[in-house]
DOPANU-29705 format. One record per residue (C-alpha): residue number from 1; residue in three letters; y, x, z. Coordinates in steps of 0.001 Angstrom, whole numbers. Layout:
REM DOPANU-29705
@sese:NUM; rodren:ala; c2:Y; c1:X; c3:Z;
...
***
This chain:
REM DOPANU-29705
@sese:1; rodren:unk; c2:13558; c1:38902; c3:28883;
@sese:2; rodren:unk; c2:11825; c1:35649; c3:27863;
@sese:3; rodren:unk; c2:8339; c1:35895; c3:26500;
@sese:4; rodren:unk; c2:7994; c1:35715; c3:22730;
@sese:5; rodren:unk; c2:6963; c1:32280; c3:21545;
@sese:6; rodren:unk; c2:8191; c1:30493; c3:24670;
@sese:7; rodren:unk; c2:11191; c1:28815; c3:23034;
@sese:8; rodren:unk; c2:9198; c1:26314; c3:20892;
@sese:9; rodren:unk; c2:7026; c1:25468; c3:23897;
@sese:10; rodren:unk; c2:10018; c1:24909; c3:26163;
@sese:11; rodren:unk; c2:11824; c1:22860; c3:23517;
@sese:12; rodren:unk; c2:8799; c1:20617; c3:23173;
@sese:13; rodren:unk; c2:8457; c1:20353; c3:26954;
@sese:14; rodren:unk; c2:12103; c1:19277; c3:27190;
@sese:15; rodren:unk; c2:11717; c1:16716; c3:24394;
@sese:16; rodren:unk; c2:8609; c1:15286; c3:26068;
@sese:17; rodren:unk; c2:10427; c1:15242; c3:29412;
@sese:18; rodren:unk; c2:13431; c1:13492; c3:27844;
@sese:19; rodren:unk; c2:11197; c1:10766; c3:26419;
@sese:20; rodren:unk; c2:9478; c1:10259; c3:29778;
@sese:21; rodren:unk; c2:12690; c1:10350; c3:31826;
@sese:22; rodren:unk; c2:14654; c1:8032; c3:29533;
@sese:23; rodren:unk; c2:11691; c1:5680; c3:29320;
@sese:24; rodren:unk; c2:11265; c1:5600; c3:33099;
@sese:25; rodren:unk; c2:14953; c1:4779; c3:33607;
@sese:26; rodren:unk; c2:15043; c1:2358; c3:30672;
@sese:27; rodren:unk; c2:18368; c1:3796; c3:29550;
@sese:28; rodren:unk; c2:20172; c1:7018; c3:28679;
@sese:29; rodren:unk; c2:21779; c1:7025; c3:32126;
@sese:30; rodren:unk; c2:20018; c1:10268; c3:33007;
@sese:31; rodren:unk; c2:21280; c1:13830; c3:33312;
@sese:32; rodren:unk; c2:20143; c1:17092; c3:31821;
@sese:33; rodren:unk; c2:19158; c1:18057; c3:35369;
@sese:34; rodren:unk; c2:16864; c1:15021; c3:35572;
@sese:35; rodren:unk; c2:15208; c1:15951; c3:32295;
@sese:36; rodren:unk; c2:14980; c1:19637; c3:33122;
@sese:37; rodren:unk; c2:13384; c1:18837; c3:36476;
@sese:38; rodren:unk; c2:10726; c1:16748; c3:34717;
@sese:39; rodren:unk; c2:10094; c1:19628; c3:32295;
@sese:40; rodren:unk; c2:9880; c1:22170; c3:35104;
@sese:41; rodren:unk; c2:12814; c1:24279; c3:33903;
@sese:42; rodren:unk; c2:16411; c1:24776; c3:34995;
@sese:43; rodren:unk; c2:19296; c1:22634; c3:33752;
@sese:44; rodren:unk; c2:20928; c1:25834; c3:32483;
@sese:45; rodren:unk; c2:17921; c1:26544; c3:30283;
@sese:46; rodren:unk; c2:17969; c1:22983; c3:28932;
@sese:47; rodren:unk; c2:21639; c1:23422; c3:27999;
@sese:48; rodren:unk; c2:20819; c1:26793; c3:26451;
@sese:49; rodren:unk; c2:18249; c1:25271; c3:24097;
@sese:50; rodren:unk; c2:20017; c1:22007; c3:23203;
@sese:51; rodren:unk; c2:23674; c1:22428; c3:24105;
@sese:52; rodren:unk; c2:24117; c1:18871; c3:25400;
@sese:53; rodren:unk; c2:22171; c1:15807; c3:26462;
@sese:54; rodren:unk; c2:23203; c1:14082; c3:23225;
@sese:55; rodren:unk; c2:21573; c1:16806; c3:21134;
@sese:56; rodren:unk; c2:18421; c1:16596; c3:23248;
@sese:57; rodren:unk; c2:18360; c1:12827; c3:22700;
@sese:58; rodren:unk; c2:18677; c1:13366; c3:18942;
@sese:59; rodren:unk; c2:15842; c1:15906; c3:19050;
@sese:60; rodren:unk; c2:13700; c1:13389; c3:20956;
@sese:61; rodren:unk; c2:14283; c1:10669; c3:18349;
@sese:62; rodren:unk; c2:13498; c1:13149; c3:15570;
@sese:63; rodren:unk; c2:10254; c1:14004; c3:17345;
@sese:64; rodren:unk; c2:9229; c1:10333; c3:17480;
@sese:65; rodren:unk; c2:10079; c1:9869; c3:13813;
@sese:66; rodren:unk; c2:8122; c1:12983; c3:12854;
@sese:67; rodren:unk; c2:5107; c1:11710; c3:14791;
@sese:68; rodren:unk; c2:5270; c1:8332; c3:13052;
@sese:69; rodren:unk; c2:5615; c1:9974; c3:9641;
@sese:70; rodren:unk; c2:2668; c1:12312; c3:10269;
@sese:71; rodren:unk; c2:552; c1:9348; c3:11386;
@sese:72; rodren:unk; c2:1524; c1:7418; c3:8256;
@sese:73; rodren:unk; c2:673; c1:10292; c3:5936;
@sese:74; rodren:unk; c2:-2720; c1:10749; c3:7606;
@sese:75; rodren:unk; c2:-3560; c1:7039; c3:7649;
@sese:76; rodren:unk; c2:-2533; c1:6413; c3:4032;
@sese:77; rodren:unk; c2:-4145; c1:9514; c3:2558;
@sese:78; rodren:unk; c2:-6601; c1:8442; c3:-109;
@sese:79; rodren:unk; c2:-6004; c1:4728; c3:514;
@sese:80; rodren:unk; c2:-5220; c1:3013; c3:-2791;
@sese:81; rodren:unk; c2:-6087; c1:-688; c3:-2372;
@sese:82; rodren:unk; c2:-2876; c1:-2624; c3:-1502;
@sese:83; rodren:unk; c2:-4534; c1:-4714; c3:1233;
@sese:84; rodren:unk; c2:-5927; c1:-1606; c3:2896;
@sese:85; rodren:unk; c2:-2515; c1:82; c3:2728;
@sese:86; rodren:unk; c2:-902; c1:-2944; c3:4371;
@sese:87; rodren:unk; c2:-3442; c1:-2914; c3:7172;
@sese:88; rodren:unk; c2:-2957; c1:819; c3:7731;
@sese:89; rodren:unk; c2:850; c1:533; c3:7819;
@sese:90; rodren:unk; c2:725; c1:-2263; c3:10390;
@sese:91; rodren:unk; c2:-1740; c1:-390; c3:12578;
@sese:92; rodren:unk; c2:358; c1:2801; c3:12481;
@sese:93; rodren:unk; c2:3194; c1:884; c3:14133;
@sese:94; rodren:unk; c2:859; c1:-142; c3:16953;
@sese:95; rodren:unk; c2:-824; c1:3160; c3:17670;
@sese:96; rodren:unk; c2:-1728; c1:3498; c3:21340;
@sese:97; rodren:unk; c2:826; c1:6298; c3:21807;
@sese:98; rodren:unk; c2:3623; c1:3983; c3:20619;
@sese:99; rodren:unk; c2:2601; c1:1269; c3:23103;
@sese:100; rodren:unk; c2:3040; c1:3448; c3:26190;
@sese:101; rodren:unk; c2:5595; c1:1506; c3:28331;
@sese:102; rodren:unk; c2:7883; c1:4517; c3:28702;
@sese:103; rodren:unk; c2:7917; c1:5066; c3:24934;
@sese:104; rodren:unk; c2:8807; c1:1431; c3:24279;
@sese:105; rodren:unk; c2:11593; c1:1589; c3:26874;
@sese:106; rodren:unk; c2:12911; c1:4791; c3:25305;
@sese:107; rodren:unk; c2:13009; c1:3223; c3:21819;
@sese:108; rodren:unk; c2:15061; c1:326; c3:23211;
@sese:109; rodren:unk; c2:17432; c1:2772; c3:24910;
@sese:110; rodren:unk; c2:17875; c1:4581; c3:21604;
@sese:111; rodren:unk; c2:18726; c1:1323; c3:19841;
@sese:112; rodren:unk; c2:21362; c1:615; c3:22494;
@sese:113; rodren:unk; c2:22769; c1:4128; c3:22040;
@sese:114; rodren:unk; c2:22968; c1:3541; c3:18266;
@sese:115; rodren:unk; c2:25823; c1:1105; c3:18917;
@sese:116; rodren:unk; c2:27896; c1:4060; c3:20119;
@sese:117; rodren:unk; c2:26416; c1:7062; c3:18315;
@sese:118; rodren:unk; c2:26543; c1:7283; c3:14524;
@sese:119; rodren:unk; c2:23943; c1:10067; c3:14470;
@sese:120; rodren:unk; c2:21522; c1:7984; c3:16524;
@sese:121; rodren:unk; c2:22153; c1:4958; c3:14299;
@sese:122; rodren:unk; c2:21470; c1:7025; c3:11184;
@sese:123; rodren:unk; c2:18109; c1:8216; c3:12515;
@sese:124; rodren:unk; c2:17015; c1:4685; c3:13410;
@sese:125; rodren:unk; c2:18052; c1:3513; c3:9935;
@sese:126; rodren:unk; c2:15724; c1:6200; c3:8550;
@sese:127; rodren:unk; c2:12863; c1:4712; c3:10591;
@sese:128; rodren:unk; c2:13628; c1:1198; c3:9331;
@sese:129; rodren:unk; c2:13921; c1:2396; c3:5734;
@sese:130; rodren:unk; c2:10591; c1:4239; c3:5860;
@sese:131; rodren:unk; c2:8780; c1:1211; c3:7276;
@sese:132; rodren:unk; c2:10322; c1:-1078; c3:4672;
@sese:133; rodren:unk; c2:9510; c1:1340; c3:1840;
@sese:134; rodren:unk; c2:5865; c1:1660; c3:2901;
@sese:135; rodren:unk; c2:5487; c1:-2116; c3:3188;
@sese:136; rodren:unk; c2:7087; c1:-2732; c3:-199;
@sese:137; rodren:unk; c2:4844; c1:-173; c3:-1876;
@sese:138; rodren:unk; c2:1773; c1:-2047; c3:-634;
@sese:139; rodren:unk; c2:3160; c1:-5547; c3:-1260;
@sese:140; rodren:unk; c2:4485; c1:-5187; c3:-4814;
@sese:141; rodren:unk; c2:1041; c1:-5248; c3:-6500;
@sese:142; rodren:unk; c2:213; c1:-8465; c3:-4608;
@sese:143; rodren:unk; c2:3229; c1:-10696; c3:-5250;
@sese:144; rodren:unk; c2:6584; c1:-10976; c3:-7017;
@sese:145; rodren:unk; c2:9376; c1:-8471; c3:-6279;
@sese:146; rodren:unk; c2:11436; c1:-11132; c3:-4484;
@sese:147; rodren:unk; c2:8507; c1:-12209; c3:-2317;
@sese:148; rodren:unk; c2:7616; c1:-8591; c3:-1565;
@sese:149; rodren:unk; c2:11155; c1:-8015; c3:-272;
@sese:150; rodren:unk; c2:11034; c1:-11164; c3:1849;
@sese:151; rodren:unk; c2:7620; c1:-10424; c3:3360;
@sese:152; rodren:unk; c2:8523; c1:-6784; c3:4045;
@sese:153; rodren:unk; c2:11662; c1:-7805; c3:5935;
@sese:154; rodren:unk; c2:9769; c1:-10416; c3:7967;
@sese:155; rodren:unk; c2:6943; c1:-8019; c3:8778;
@sese:156; rodren:unk; c2:9306; c1:-5266; c3:9934;
@sese:157; rodren:unk; c2:11227; c1:-7746; c3:12085;
@sese:158; rodren:unk; c2:7982; c1:-8977; c3:13662;
@sese:159; rodren:unk; c2:6878; c1:-5430; c3:14462;
@sese:160; rodren:unk; c2:10219; c1:-4622; c3:16097;
@sese:161; rodren:unk; c2:10229; c1:-7953; c3:17923;
@sese:162; rodren:unk; c2:6833; c1:-7270; c3:19451;
@sese:163; rodren:unk; c2:8239; c1:-4050; c3:20896;
@sese:164; rodren:unk; c2:10956; c1:-6058; c3:22592;
@sese:165; rodren:unk; c2:8359; c1:-8453; c3:23997;
@sese:166; rodren:unk; c2:6473; c1:-5461; c3:25368;
@sese:167; rodren:unk; c2:9593; c1:-4296; c3:27193;
@sese:168; rodren:unk; c2:9836; c1:-7635; c3:29009;
@sese:169; rodren:unk; c2:6375; c1:-7090; c3:30523;
@sese:170; rodren:unk; c2:5874; c1:-10867; c3:30487;
@sese:171; rodren:unk; c2:2243; c1:-11381; c3:29434;
@sese:172; rodren:unk; c2:2456; c1:-8542; c3:26884;
@sese:173; rodren:unk; c2:57; c1:-8669; c3:23963;
@sese:174; rodren:unk; c2:-2678; c1:-6109; c3:23585;
@sese:175; rodren:unk; c2:-2604; c1:-3758; c3:20616;
@sese:176; rodren:unk; c2:-5335; c1:-5775; c3:18921;
@sese:177; rodren:unk; c2:-3485; c1:-9065; c3:19431;
@sese:178; rodren:unk; c2:-227; c1:-7584; c3:18134;
@sese:179; rodren:unk; c2:-1885; c1:-6231; c3:15000;
@sese:180; rodren:unk; c2:-3644; c1:-9532; c3:14371;
@sese:181; rodren:unk; c2:-401; c1:-11463; c3:14748;
@sese:182; rodren:unk; c2:1368; c1:-9313; c3:12160;
@sese:183; rodren:unk; c2:-1591; c1:-9332; c3:9767;
@sese:184; rodren:unk; c2:-1846; c1:-13120; c3:9998;
@sese:185; rodren:unk; c2:1850; c1:-13414; c3:9157;
@sese:186; rodren:unk; c2:1525; c1:-11162; c3:6105;
@sese:187; rodren:unk; c2:-1566; c1:-12926; c3:4793;
@sese:188; rodren:unk; c2:-32; c1:-16347; c3:5406;
@sese:189; rodren:unk; c2:3054; c1:-15388; c3:3416;
@sese:190; rodren:unk; c2:1004; c1:-13911; c3:579;
@sese:191; rodren:unk; c2:-1269; c1:-16947; c3:402;
@sese:192; rodren:unk; c2:1732; c1:-19248; c3:321;
@sese:193; rodren:unk; c2:3381; c1:-17197; c3:-2421;
@sese:194; rodren:unk; c2:299; c1:-17031; c3:-4634;
@sese:195; rodren:unk; c2:-1251; c1:-20433; c3:-3783;
@sese:196; rodren:unk; c2:-4567; c1:-18598; c3:-3772;
@sese:197; rodren:unk; c2:-7643; c1:-18789; c3:-1626;
@sese:198; rodren:unk; c2:-7036; c1:-17327; c3:1838;
@sese:199; rodren:unk; c2:-6853; c1:-13543; c3:1902;
@sese:200; rodren:unk; c2:-7717; c1:-11287; c3:4797;
@sese:201; rodren:unk; c2:-6840; c1:-7713; c3:5598;
@sese:202; rodren:unk; c2:-9698; c1:-5264; c3:6165;
@sese:203; rodren:unk; c2:-10421; c1:-4759; c3:9831;
@sese:204; rodren:unk; c2:-11040; c1:-1353; c3:11332;
@sese:205; rodren:unk; c2:-11263; c1:-188; c3:14940;
@sese:206; rodren:unk; c2:-8078; c1:1000; c3:16596;
@sese:207; rodren:unk; c2:-8054; c1:4446; c3:18168;
@sese:208; rodren:unk; c2:-7157; c1:4382; c3:21828;
@sese:209; rodren:unk; c2:-7104; c1:582; c3:21844;
@sese:210; rodren:unk; c2:-5773; c1:-1015; c3:24971;
@sese:211; rodren:unk; c2:-6937; c1:-4484; c3:25917;
***
């Protein structure tokens, strides 16, 4: 008889193993046995908990989304100034845990899978919608509604594009450089829209920064 409380631990171990295995391979061309081996459990147990590799993949994406949401809630708690909110939102997307090469590779594999799986596509749309909503909330007090929409779309595209550049491993940017690039884009767009004196986003140290 399995020990009480082991199921949540084993589920998490399998989700973590799926992220690592998929990231290492750079695709979803892995088996439940591969993932189970990484988690230190049997393939039969992995099937028992998740039913299929597809359901384990979905659980892994949900785990990443939950982590991003929790980070956003924590970072934005008590932050009211629009410029500070913008800075926090950008930095959330470049947390050290999101820049781990295997995690970046896994995200790209999930995007490829979204072309075939409606459930995967729906979850990635949720991610995109949350990022856009957070950006718009911070941008609307600073510029017109039309400009806020335009800048939010450009900022989200730049964030996603930097992930793709990371996957190429061709002179990848550090976390600090990536954040600065996105912040400069946002401030440049806002300054152009308002014809005001140059604005800057508040700088704060990044946790787990990688140079």
